[in-house]
C-alpha positions in Angstrom: 184.0 -199.3 -38.5 187.2 -198.1 -40.5 186.9 -196.8 -44.0 187.9 -199.2 -46.9 191.1 -198.2 -49.0 188.6 -197.2 -51.8 186.6 -194.8 -49.6 189.9 -193.1 -48.4 190.8 -192.6 -52.0 187.7 -191.4 -52.8 187.7 -188.8 -49.8 191.3 -187.6 -50.8 190.3 -187.1 -54.4 187.3 -185.2 -53.5 189.1 -183.0 -51.1 191.7 -182.1 -53.8 189.4 -181.5 -56.5 186.5 -179.7 -54.5 187.9 -178.2 -51.3 190.3 -175.3 -50.8 191.9 -174.9 -47.2 192.2 -171.5 -45.8 194.6 -171.3 -43.0 193.4 -169.0 -40.3 196.1 -168.0 -37.9 194.9 -165.5 -35.2 196.7 -164.0 -32.4 195.8 -165.6 -29.0 193.9 -162.5 -28.0 191.8 -162.7 -31.1 191.1 -166.3 -30.6 190.0 -165.8 -27.0 187.6 -163.0 -28.4 186.2 -165.6 -31.0 185.8 -168.2 -28.1 184.0 -165.7 -26.0 181.7 -164.6 -28.8 180.9 -168.4 -29.5 180.7 -169.6 -25.9 177.1 -168.4 -25.2 175.9 -171.1 -27.8 176.3 -174.4 -25.9 176.9 -176.5 -29.1 180.1 -174.4 -29.8 182.2 -176.3 -27.4 184.6 -177.8 -29.7 187.3 -176.3 -32.0 185.5 -177.5 -35.1 182.3 -175.7 -33.9 184.2 -172.6 -33.4 185.6 -172.8 -36.9 181.9 -173.2 -38.4 180.8 -170.2 -36.2 183.7 -168.1 -37.8 182.8 -169.2 -41.2 179.1 -168.2 -40.7 180.2 -164.9 -39.5 182.3 -164.5 -42.8 179.3 -165.6 -44.8 177.1 -162.9 -43.1 179.7 -160.3 -43.8 180.2 -161.2 -47.4 176.4 -161.4 -47.9 176.2 -157.9 -46.5 179.0 -156.5 -48.4 177.4 -157.7 -51.7 173.8 -157.2 -51.1 174.0 -153.5 -50.3 
């Protein structure tokens, strides 16, 4: 079922006010390393899931940096 025009506007406004995009360009070799690290987890087959995996890794790193 397609979104109504109101829902599309709501989503666009929400993204503008609450989300910040972070471009993540990596060299092909680094991407292959990320893909290899994520591949043992069967749910990480899509690009979106690999991005989530990377975000979780960043969250863990930040938490370690500020909790020590």
